[in-house]
C-alpha positions as CSV (number, residue, x, y, z in Angstrom):
1,M,33.8,85.8,-88.4
2,K,34.0,85.6,-84.6
3,T,33.7,81.9,-84.8
4,L,36.6,81.7,-87.3
5,M,38.8,84.0,-85.0
6,A,37.9,81.9,-82.0
7,L,38.9,78.7,-83.8
8,G,42.2,80.3,-84.9
9,L,43.0,81.3,-81.3
10,V,42.2,77.8,-80.1
11,A,44.5,76.3,-82.8
12,V,47.4,78.7,-81.9
13,S,46.9,77.9,-78.2
14,L,47.1,74.1,-78.8
15,V,50.2,74.5,-81.0
16,S,52.0,76.6,-78.4
17,L,51.1,74.2,-75.6
18,S,52.3,71.1,-77.5
19,G,55.6,72.8,-78.0
20,C,56.1,72.9,-74.2
21,A,55.4,69.2,-73.9
22,T,58.0,68.2,-76.5
23,T,60.8,66.1,-75.0
24,I,64.3,67.1,-76.0
25,V,66.6,64.1,-76.4
26,H,70.3,64.6,-77.5
27,E,71.8,61.9,-79.7
28,D,68.8,59.7,-79.0
29,R,70.1,58.9,-75.5
30,Y,70.4,62.0,-73.3
31,A,66.9,63.3,-72.4
32,E,66.7,66.8,-70.9
33,S,63.7,65.6,-68.8
34,E,66.2,63.2,-67.1
35,G,68.6,66.0,-66.3
36,W,71.0,65.9,-69.3
37,R,72.3,69.1,-70.7
38,K,75.0,70.2,-73.2
39,G,78.0,71.5,-71.4
40,T,81.7,72.4,-71.7
41,V,84.5,71.3,-69.4
42,V,85.9,74.4,-67.7
43,E,88.2,72.8,-65.0
44,I,89.8,69.5,-64.2
45,G,91.7,68.8,-60.9
46,P,91.5,67.5,-57.3
47,A,88.1,68.3,-55.7
48,E,89.5,70.9,-53.3
49,D,91.4,72.7,-56.1
50,L,88.4,73.5,-58.4
51,K,87.9,77.2,-58.2
52,R,84.6,77.8,-60.0
53,P,81.5,77.8,-57.8
54,S,79.2,74.9,-58.6
55,F,75.5,75.0,-57.9
56,Y,75.3,71.2,-58.5
57,D,78.2,69.9,-56.6
58,C,79.1,66.2,-56.2
59,R,82.2,67.0,-54.2
60,T,80.2,66.9,-51.0
61,K,79.9,63.1,-51.5
62,A,83.6,62.7,-52.0
63,S,85.3,60.8,-49.3
64,D,88.7,61.6,-47.7
65,S,90.1,58.3,-49.1
66,E,89.8,59.6,-52.6
67,G,92.6,62.1,-51.9
68,S,93.6,63.7,-55.2
69,A,91.2,61.9,-57.4
70,P,90.4,64.1,-60.4
71,Y,87.2,66.0,-60.6
72,V,85.7,67.9,-63.5
73,M,83.8,71.2,-63.6
74,V,81.2,71.4,-66.4
75,A,79.5,74.7,-67.3
76,F,76.0,74.4,-68.8
77,L,72.7,76.2,-69.3
78,R,69.5,75.3,-67.5
79,N,66.4,77.2,-68.4
80,G,68.7,79.7,-70.1
81,N,70.7,80.4,-66.9
82,P,74.4,79.5,-66.5
83,Y,75.2,76.7,-64.0
84,A,78.1,74.4,-63.2
85,R,78.3,70.8,-62.1
86,A,81.3,69.4,-60.2
87,A,81.6,65.7,-60.6
88,K,84.2,63.0,-60.2
89,L,86.1,62.4,-63.5
90,P,85.2,58.9,-64.7
91,A,88.4,56.7,-64.9
92,D,87.9,56.0,-68.6
93,A,87.1,59.6,-69.6
94,Q,89.8,61.3,-71.5
95,L,88.4,64.8,-71.1
96,Q,90.3,68.1,-71.4
97,V,89.3,71.7,-70.7
98,G,87.2,73.0,-73.5
99,D,85.7,69.6,-74.5
100,K,82.0,69.7,-75.4
101,V,80.2,67.1,-73.3
102,Y,76.8,66.0,-71.9
103,V,76.3,66.4,-68.2
104,N,73.5,65.1,-65.9
105,F,72.8,67.7,-63.2
106,K,70.5,65.3,-61.3
107,D,72.9,62.3,-61.0
108,C,76.4,62.5,-59.5
109,S,77.2,58.9,-60.7
110,A,76.2,59.6,-64.4
111,P,79.0,59.4,-67.0
112,I,80.2,62.6,-68.7
113,P,80.3,61.6,-72.4
114,K,81.8,63.8,-75.1
115,R,79.2,65.2,-77.5
116,G,79.2,64.0,-81.1
117,S,80.1,66.4,-83.8
């Protein structure tokens, strides 16, 4: 009986450990292990006009020559905690406040694609 219980505990432990090792990939392209998270656009405007604090802020890399180039603030969760990413709005992006997007908190030059439905 003790052997059966021990084997059961080992099986449960292995299953729980394998759950931690599972890689989450959104839409077969955006791996969480590479920094991608689901987010929501909360602000759009010139870098200096964005009001929301951003833990991951790409505005520090903005040059004075960019002037009023539009930036986007994206709210997202990381490890269950709320964060925000400020990044330059890609020229071809047609984002609006409230859009559901993917954001890469590790890469300031990553695109900000809209999420599929």
